[in-house]
Phi, psi and omega in degrees: 000139182289329183271005180239163172254146176262130180236115175259131174238123187221159180219114184292159178279118178203157182291316183300119178075009186294336180279354182273129179263137179232142175259137179259134183232129175240126180050045177067019176243122179294128184254328180156180182265132177251110179260168175302135178081021178230166177213159171243150167235129178234136171262117187232156177292151177294156180124193183275133179227151175259130176239128182223159167235152176230128174234184185303324185231013180202164177208137177220154176215158176223159174254139180233134173259111187251138179254143178301143176081002181243153174255144179232147185230124179233123180260139175260116186249126175283148176205157180269130177225168169045066175057053172090005178272135180280134174223180179235163170220152174272144175222123175288124187255152174283158187299318182298311179298314183297312182297320178296321180286315182299327178300334181266000183253167174246154180293129178282154179273125178277151175294148183269019180233000000 
């Protein structure tokens, strides 16, 4: 839709951190679980939005300013922190990298509420 922004949130399939389950939250609304090798697509109104993930032992969030008619790509990357504990970070991805990665992923199921 021209009056909406497209937001892709994805997590590539890889062994590192693959057992960790993360919940994706947009504007304080739980959207669903993002597992390794999955992605979400959300059509959202333009403006400032909060994007967060919640896992068993961590939570992070970022703010995004989204424009109507544009697509945005945010990758969830696992990394080791704090003496060997796995955590995640968000990374805004360029379209070429994101599209190539998303092609190898499957659509995650969003919560129905």
